[in-house]
C-alpha positions as CSV (number, residue, x, y, z in Angstrom):
1,M,0.0,0.0,0.0
2,G,1.5,3.4,-1.1
3,A,1.6,6.5,1.0
4,L,-1.4,8.0,-0.8
5,E,-3.6,5.0,-0.2
6,T,-2.5,4.8,3.4
7,A,-3.2,8.5,3.9
8,V,-6.7,8.1,2.5
9,L,-7.5,5.5,5.1
10,A,-5.9,7.7,7.8
11,L,-8.0,10.7,6.6
12,V,-11.2,8.7,6.8
13,V,-10.4,7.7,10.4
14,A,-9.1,11.1,11.6
15,A,-11.5,13.5,9.8
16,A,-14.5,12.7,12.0
17,A,-12.5,13.3,15.1
18,Q,-11.2,16.6,13.7
19,Q,-14.7,17.6,12.8
20,T,-15.9,17.3,16.4
21,T,-13.0,19.4,17.6
22,A,-12.9,22.0,14.8
23,P,-11.4,25.3,16.1
24,N,-13.7,28.3,16.4
25,S,-13.0,32.0,16.4
26,S,-12.5,32.1,20.1
27,N,-9.4,30.0,20.1
28,H,-7.9,31.0,16.7
29,S,-5.0,33.4,16.6
30,S,-4.6,35.6,13.5
31,A,-1.3,35.3,11.6
32,G,-0.2,38.7,12.7
33,S,-0.7,38.3,16.5
34,P,2.1,37.8,19.0
35,A,0.7,34.4,19.8
36,S,0.9,33.4,16.2
37,A,4.5,34.6,16.1
38,Q,5.3,32.2,19.0
39,N,3.5,29.4,17.3
40,D,5.4,30.0,14.1
41,T,8.7,29.3,15.9
42,T,7.5,26.3,17.9
43,T,10.3,23.7,17.9
44,T,9.7,20.7,15.6
45,A,11.7,17.6,14.8
46,A,13.4,19.3,11.9
47,D,14.6,22.2,14.1
48,Q,17.7,20.1,14.8
49,M,18.8,20.8,11.2
50,T,21.4,23.4,10.9
51,S,20.0,26.4,9.0
52,S,20.8,30.1,9.1
53,L,17.2,30.9,7.9
54,H,14.4,31.7,10.3
55,P,10.7,31.1,9.5
56,V,9.0,34.0,7.9
57,V,5.9,35.2,9.8
58,I,3.0,37.6,9.1
59,R,2.4,40.7,11.2
60,G,-0.5,42.7,9.9
61,N,-0.1,43.2,6.2
62,L,3.6,42.6,6.0
63,L,6.1,39.7,6.3
64,Y,8.9,39.5,8.9
65,D,11.9,37.3,10.0
66,S,10.5,35.6,13.1
67,V,13.8,35.9,15.0
68,T,15.4,39.2,13.9
69,G,12.1,41.0,13.5
70,H,13.3,42.6,10.2
71,R,10.9,43.1,7.4
72,F,11.1,40.4,4.8
73,F,10.6,41.0,1.0
74,A,10.5,37.9,-1.2
75,K,12.8,38.2,-4.2
76,G,11.6,35.1,-5.9
77,V,12.2,33.0,-9.0
78,A,9.7,30.5,-10.5
79,Y,11.4,27.1,-10.9
80,N,9.8,24.5,-13.2
81,P,12.5,23.3,-15.7
82,R,11.2,20.8,-18.3
83,N,14.5,20.1,-20.1
84,G,13.2,21.0,-23.5
85,N,14.9,22.6,-26.5
86,Y,14.2,25.3,-29.0
87,G,12.0,23.0,-31.0
88,Q,9.2,23.4,-28.4
89,V,8.9,27.2,-28.7
90,L,5.4,28.3,-29.5
91,G,6.3,31.4,-31.5
92,T,7.8,31.8,-34.9
93,H,11.0,29.7,-35.2
94,K,14.1,31.3,-36.6
95,A,16.1,29.3,-39.1
96,E,19.5,30.0,-37.4
97,C,18.2,28.6,-34.1
98,I,18.6,24.8,-34.2
99,P,17.2,22.7,-31.3
100,G,19.9,20.9,-29.3
101,Q,20.0,17.7,-27.4
102,P,19.1,18.4,-23.7
103,K,21.5,17.1,-21.1
104,F,18.7,15.8,-19.0
105,P,15.6,13.7,-20.0
106,P,12.6,15.9,-20.9
107,L,10.1,16.2,-18.0
108,P,6.3,16.3,-18.5
109,Y,4.7,19.5,-17.3
110,F,3.4,18.0,-14.1
111,A,6.6,16.3,-13.1
112,D,8.3,17.2,-9.8
113,P,11.7,18.9,-10.5
114,A,12.6,19.2,-6.7
115,A,12.5,15.5,-5.7
116,D,15.7,13.9,-4.4
117,D,16.1,11.9,-7.6
118,M,16.4,15.2,-9.5
119,E,19.5,16.3,-7.5
120,E,21.9,15.9,-10.4
121,Q,19.8,18.7,-12.1
122,F,19.0,21.1,-9.3
123,K,22.4,21.0,-7.6
124,D,23.7,23.3,-10.4
125,Y,20.6,25.4,-10.8
126,L,19.9,26.4,-7.2
127,P,23.3,28.3,-6.9
128,L,22.4,30.2,-10.0
129,I,19.1,31.3,-8.5
130,A,20.9,32.3,-5.2
131,N,23.6,34.2,-7.3
132,L,20.8,36.5,-8.5
133,G,20.3,37.8,-5.0
134,A,17.0,35.9,-4.8
135,N,15.8,34.5,-1.5
136,V,12.7,32.5,-2.6
137,V,12.1,29.7,-5.1
138,R,8.6,29.0,-6.2
139,L,7.7,25.4,-7.2
140,Y,4.6,24.3,-9.1
141,N,4.2,20.5,-8.7
142,I,5.2,18.3,-5.8
143,D,5.0,14.5,-5.6
144,P,4.3,13.9,-1.9
145,E,5.4,10.3,-2.2
146,K,9.0,11.4,-2.9
147,S,11.5,13.0,-0.5
148,H,12.6,16.6,-1.0
149,R,15.1,16.8,1.7
150,K,18.1,17.4,-0.6
151,F,16.4,20.2,-2.4
152,M,15.2,21.9,0.8
153,E,18.6,21.5,2.5
154,Q,20.6,22.8,-0.4
155,A,18.1,25.7,-0.8
156,A,18.5,26.6,2.9
157,S,22.3,26.5,2.7
158,L,22.1,29.0,-0.1
159,G,19.7,31.3,1.8
160,L,16.7,30.3,-0.2
161,Y,13.1,29.9,1.1
162,V,10.7,27.7,-0.9
163,M,7.1,28.4,-1.9
164,V,5.4,25.0,-2.1
165,P,2.2,24.2,-4.0
166,L,-0.5,22.1,-2.3
167,T,-2.4,21.4,-5.5
168,R,-1.1,19.3,-8.4
169,G,-1.9,18.9,-12.0
170,D,-2.1,15.1,-12.3
171,W,-3.4,13.9,-8.9
172,G,-4.7,15.9,-6.0
173,F,-5.9,18.8,-8.2
174,L,-8.6,21.4,-7.6
175,P,-10.9,21.0,-10.6
176,A,-12.6,23.9,-12.4
177,L,-16.1,22.8,-11.4
178,P,-18.8,24.9,-9.7
179,S,-18.9,24.6,-5.9
180,P,-19.6,22.2,-4.2
181,Q,-18.8,19.8,-7.1
182,C,-15.1,21.0,-7.0
183,Y,-14.9,19.4,-3.6
184,F,-17.3,16.5,-3.9
185,E,-17.4,15.3,-7.5
186,D,-16.6,11.6,-8.2
187,L,-14.6,11.5,-11.4
188,P,-14.3,8.4,-13.6
189,D,-10.9,6.6,-13.1
190,Y,-9.9,9.2,-10.5
191,G,-12.3,9.2,-7.6
192,H,-13.5,11.7,-5.1
193,V,-11.8,15.1,-5.9
194,G,-12.0,16.5,-2.4
195,L,-10.7,13.4,-0.7
196,N,-7.9,13.0,-3.2
197,L,-7.0,16.7,-2.9
198,L,-7.0,16.7,0.9
199,T,-5.0,13.5,1.0
200,S,-2.3,14.9,-1.3
201,A,-2.2,18.3,0.3
202,K,-1.9,16.9,3.8
203,L,1.0,14.7,2.8
204,I,2.8,17.8,1.4
205,V,2.1,19.7,4.6
206,D,3.4,16.7,6.6
207,Q,6.7,16.7,4.6
208,F,7.4,20.4,4.3
209,S,6.3,21.8,7.6
210,Q,9.5,20.5,9.2
211,Y,11.7,22.8,7.1
212,E,12.2,26.3,8.4
213,N,12.8,27.6,4.9
214,T,9.3,26.6,3.8
215,F,8.1,30.1,2.9
216,M,4.4,29.6,2.0
217,F,2.0,26.9,0.9
218,V,0.1,27.8,-2.3
219,V,-3.5,26.6,-2.0
220,G,-4.3,27.3,-5.6
221,N,-2.9,28.9,-8.8
222,E,-5.1,30.5,-11.5
223,I,-7.9,28.0,-11.2
224,D,-9.8,30.0,-13.8
225,H,-7.0,30.3,-16.3
226,L,-7.9,27.5,-18.7
227,D,-11.6,27.1,-17.9
228,R,-14.0,30.0,-17.0
229,Q,-15.9,27.6,-14.9
230,G,-13.1,28.0,-12.4
231,F,-14.7,31.3,-11.4
232,A,-17.4,29.2,-9.7
233,A,-14.8,27.1,-7.8
234,Y,-13.5,29.7,-5.4
235,P,-15.6,28.4,-2.5
236,C,-13.5,25.2,-2.8
237,V,-10.3,27.3,-2.4
238,K,-11.7,28.6,0.8
239,A,-12.7,25.1,1.9
240,L,-9.2,23.8,1.2
241,T,-7.8,26.7,3.1
242,R,-10.0,26.0,6.1
243,D,-9.2,22.3,6.1
244,I,-5.4,22.8,5.9
245,H,-5.5,25.5,8.6
246,R,-7.3,23.0,10.9
247,Y,-4.9,20.3,9.9
248,Q,-1.9,22.5,10.8
249,K,-3.4,23.2,14.2
250,A,-4.5,19.6,14.9
251,E,-1.0,18.2,14.1
252,G,0.8,21.0,16.0
253,Y,2.7,22.1,12.9
254,R,4.2,25.5,12.4
255,R,1.6,27.6,10.7
256,V,3.2,28.1,7.4
257,P,1.2,30.8,5.7
258,L,-1.3,29.8,3.0
259,I,-1.5,32.0,-0.1
260,Y,-3.6,31.9,-3.3
261,S,-2.0,32.9,-6.5
262,N,-4.5,34.6,-8.8
263,K,-4.3,35.3,-12.5
264,D,-4.4,39.1,-13.0
265,Q,-7.7,39.6,-14.7
266,G,-7.5,43.3,-14.2
267,G,-10.4,45.5,-13.3
268,Q,-12.6,45.0,-10.2
269,D,-12.7,41.2,-10.4
270,R,-9.2,40.7,-9.1
271,L,-9.9,42.8,-6.0
272,E,-13.2,41.0,-5.3
273,I,-11.6,37.6,-5.6
274,G,-8.8,38.8,-3.2
275,E,-11.4,40.2,-0.7
276,Y,-13.4,37.0,-0.9
277,L,-10.4,34.7,-0.2
278,A,-9.0,36.9,2.5
279,C,-12.2,37.4,4.5
280,E,-13.5,35.2,7.3
281,L,-16.7,33.7,5.9
282,E,-17.6,30.9,8.3
283,S,-14.6,31.1,10.5
284,P,-11.0,32.5,10.6
285,D,-9.8,29.2,9.2
286,D,-11.2,29.8,5.7
287,A,-9.3,33.0,5.1
288,V,-6.0,32.8,3.2
289,D,-3.0,34.3,5.0
290,A,-1.7,36.2,2.0
291,F,-2.9,37.0,-1.6
292,G,-0.8,37.0,-4.8
293,L,-1.3,38.2,-8.3
294,N,0.5,36.9,-11.4
295,V,1.1,40.2,-13.2
296,Y,2.4,40.7,-16.7
297,S,1.0,44.1,-17.5
298,W,4.2,46.3,-17.2
299,C,5.6,46.0,-20.7
300,D,7.5,49.3,-21.1
301,P,10.5,50.9,-19.3
302,E,8.3,53.8,-18.3
303,Y,4.9,55.3,-18.8
304,H,4.1,58.9,-19.9
305,D,1.1,61.2,-19.5
306,E,-0.5,63.3,-22.1
307,T,2.2,65.9,-21.8
308,G,4.9,63.4,-22.4
309,A,6.2,63.4,-18.8
310,V,7.0,60.2,-17.0
311,N,4.0,59.5,-14.8
312,F,3.4,56.5,-12.6
313,R,-0.3,57.2,-12.5
314,W,-0.5,56.3,-16.2
315,S,1.1,52.9,-15.6
316,P,-0.8,49.6,-15.1
317,Y,0.5,49.4,-11.5
318,Q,-1.4,52.5,-10.5
319,E,-4.7,50.6,-10.4
320,I,-3.1,47.8,-8.3
321,V,-2.0,50.5,-5.8
322,R,-5.6,51.9,-5.7
323,Q,-7.1,48.5,-5.2
324,F,-4.7,46.7,-3.0
325,G,-2.9,49.6,-1.2
326,S,-5.1,49.1,1.8
327,F,-5.4,45.3,1.6
328,S,-5.4,43.7,5.1
329,K,-3.2,40.7,4.3
330,P,0.3,40.5,2.7
331,F,0.2,41.1,-1.0
332,L,2.8,39.6,-3.4
333,F,3.4,39.5,-7.1
334,T,3.5,35.7,-7.3
335,E,4.6,35.9,-10.9
336,F,5.8,38.9,-13.0
337,G,7.9,39.8,-16.0
338,C,6.4,40.8,-19.3
339,N,8.4,39.7,-22.3
340,I,6.6,41.6,-25.1
341,G,6.5,45.3,-26.1
342,S,9.8,47.0,-25.2
343,F,11.0,43.8,-23.5
344,K,10.6,41.5,-26.4
345,W,13.6,39.4,-27.3
346,E,14.6,36.7,-29.7
347,C,16.7,33.7,-30.3
348,P,19.6,33.0,-30.9
349,D,21.2,35.3,-28.2
350,Y,18.1,36.6,-26.5
351,Q,19.8,39.9,-26.2
352,G,18.2,42.8,-24.2
353,G,14.8,41.7,-23.1
354,R,13.4,42.4,-19.6
355,T,15.1,45.0,-17.4
356,W,12.9,44.1,-14.4
357,I,12.4,47.8,-13.8
358,Q,9.2,46.8,-12.0
359,L,11.2,46.1,-8.9
360,S,12.5,49.6,-8.7
361,V,8.9,50.8,-9.1
362,M,7.8,48.5,-6.2
363,A,10.6,49.9,-4.0
364,D,9.6,53.5,-4.8
365,R,5.9,53.4,-5.0
366,M,4.5,50.2,-3.5
367,I,6.7,49.1,-0.7
368,D,4.1,49.9,2.0
369,F,1.9,47.0,0.9
370,V,3.9,44.7,-1.5
371,S,5.8,42.0,0.2
372,G,7.5,40.2,-2.6
373,A,7.8,39.5,-6.3
374,V,8.5,36.2,-8.1
375,A,10.3,36.5,-11.5
376,F,8.9,34.2,-14.1
377,E,10.9,32.0,-14.8
378,F,14.2,30.3,-14.4
379,S,14.6,28.1,-17.5
380,M,13.8,28.8,-21.1
381,E,10.6,26.9,-22.0
382,N,8.1,27.1,-24.8
383,N,7.0,30.6,-24.0
384,E,10.6,32.0,-23.9
385,F,10.4,33.6,-20.5
386,G,13.6,31.9,-19.2
387,L,16.5,33.6,-17.4
388,V,18.8,30.8,-18.5
389,M,19.0,28.3,-21.3
390,T,19.5,24.9,-19.9
391,P,22.2,22.6,-21.5
392,G,21.1,21.5,-25.0
393,F,18.4,24.1,-25.5
394,L,20.2,25.1,-28.7
395,K,22.5,22.9,-30.9
396,G,26.1,23.2,-29.7
397,Q,25.1,24.8,-26.4
398,N,26.3,22.2,-24.0
399,D,26.4,24.3,-20.9
400,I,24.0,26.6,-19.0
401,K,23.8,29.9,-20.7
402,L,22.8,33.0,-18.8
403,T,20.8,35.6,-20.7
404,D,20.9,39.4,-20.5
405,S,17.7,39.2,-18.5
406,Y,19.4,37.1,-15.9
407,F,22.0,39.8,-15.2
408,A,19.4,42.6,-15.3
409,L,17.4,40.8,-12.6
410,Q,20.5,40.3,-10.6
411,R,21.1,44.1,-10.6
412,Q,17.6,44.7,-9.4
413,F,17.6,41.9,-6.8
414,R,20.8,43.1,-5.3
415,Q,19.4,46.6,-4.5
416,D,17.8,47.3,-1.2
417,I,14.1,47.1,-2.1
418,V,13.1,47.6,1.5
419,K,14.9,50.7,2.8
420,N,13.6,50.4,6.3
421,M,14.0,46.9,7.7
422,S,12.4,48.0,11.0
423,Q,9.2,49.2,9.2
424,Q,6.1,48.3,11.1
425,P,2.8,47.1,9.5
426,T,0.2,49.7,8.8
427,P,-3.0,49.2,10.7
428,R,-5.7,47.8,8.4
429,E,-9.4,47.0,8.8
430,K,-10.2,43.3,8.6
431,T,-11.3,42.3,5.1
432,K,-15.0,42.1,4.7
433,C,-16.6,39.4,2.6
434,I,-18.2,40.4,-0.7
435,S,-21.9,39.9,-1.0
436,R,-23.6,37.0,-2.6
437,E,-24.9,39.2,-5.3
438,T,-21.5,40.7,-6.0
439,A,-20.1,37.1,-6.4
440,F,-22.8,36.2,-8.8
441,Q,-22.3,39.4,-10.9
442,L,-18.5,38.6,-11.1
443,Q,-19.3,35.1,-12.4
444,Y,-21.8,36.4,-14.9
445,R,-19.2,39.0,-16.2
446,Q,-16.8,36.1,-16.8
447,H,-19.5,34.1,-18.7
448,V,-19.5,31.2,-16.2
449,G,-21.9,28.4,-17.4
450,Q,-23.0,27.4,-14.0
451,A,-22.6,30.0,-11.2
452,S,-22.1,28.9,-7.6
453,D,-23.1,30.5,-4.3
454,W,-19.9,31.9,-2.8
455,T,-21.5,32.4,0.6
456,V,-21.7,28.6,1.3
457,L,-18.6,26.5,1.6
458,P,-18.4,22.8,0.9
459,E,-18.1,20.6,4.0
460,T,-14.9,18.7,4.8
461,P,-15.0,15.3,3.0
462,L,-15.2,12.7,5.8
463,F,-16.0,9.3,4.3
464,P,-16.1,7.6,0.8
465,E,-19.9,7.9,1.0
466,T,-19.5,11.7,0.4
467,T,-18.6,10.9,-3.2
468,L,-22.2,11.7,-4.0
469,L,-23.2,15.4,-4.0
470,P,-25.1,16.4,-0.9
């Protein structure tokens, strides 16, 4: 019996007991409270590991080093190498760019590049990320039946925290189905989506809670990106958030913050989704600890007003400031890095490209509420966003090649984005939940086929009998 099957049985036995002792608002500490900070540094078995990194905790709307008390700003890099070559590029292919023979076997999109058996690959890549001046690596797919000790320990030795996904693409996924189906549907040849999701997510929490450099758990990423029906699945994101928060408490784990990473739809919808996920609907447990946007809208070195003068108010970030400047939870750019417009580049040399000027803008204009930014992405893949070309991407290119964009990001990351490390969080009002009608209007604007009631969350799956919709 594998770990997943064993965990399913354990979940069935333990879930009922957890349900009878579910925490309520009276015994729940918010992430920003002193009690929470103490909980975040509670000794665990893995505290015996030698590490110079301290857990990152939340205080109000900002992030802090739990030991030094200094403000923490995530300088991140998205890491999901597929070991492909130029032949996979989606855009127009240039005749002078001949695909090479990759050094490592190609990986399917949902493969796990951080497992111990991938050490031969990541042992050379992680130092390159650290050399940028980065302090966070974002992962996208984790196989909880594999060990990740080598990746986490090497990352810690390099000063790197890790952002860990709780949902997966192949098993343990959050489907783009209207609530409550996204938590209770029984899919052919797959089974109960909620039970499988919780089983997988809890195994990931079990494994990664022991590491002090686990930065955040991602409870979902762009669930509406490929299917508009995902806009009806947000109650399931809150349900997963609730169930993982309760699991963290029941197991006595450090409360690693839970973040949702949202596609930047622009307009009012992104704010309403953020408010919905950050609010306490049925209990404090269903509120995410932080909110992220994947933002690709800044595509020019600077923006000018009608007089020709450089003017931030004419930039795409001005509206983000207006909408999220008073957000009650930590706000991060969980992906960023436009590669079109002024930042467009081409094979064979990928000269020029992104300057990452957005980081300077964040430092100057947004530092009071932005707590980090994750550059997309480390390796050159089919969309040509990569900071490096992995060995064999082009014919005759047998070693890792660093692009101009790599060095541009290095210059930005090595600046002091946070000027005042002792900065205290700004008092914010607790986020209020959007109304039922507002949620329906958002779904209708997005042309959802079957809208869901966002004011009602799916219950925690307890037994196999819950494979039928209530």
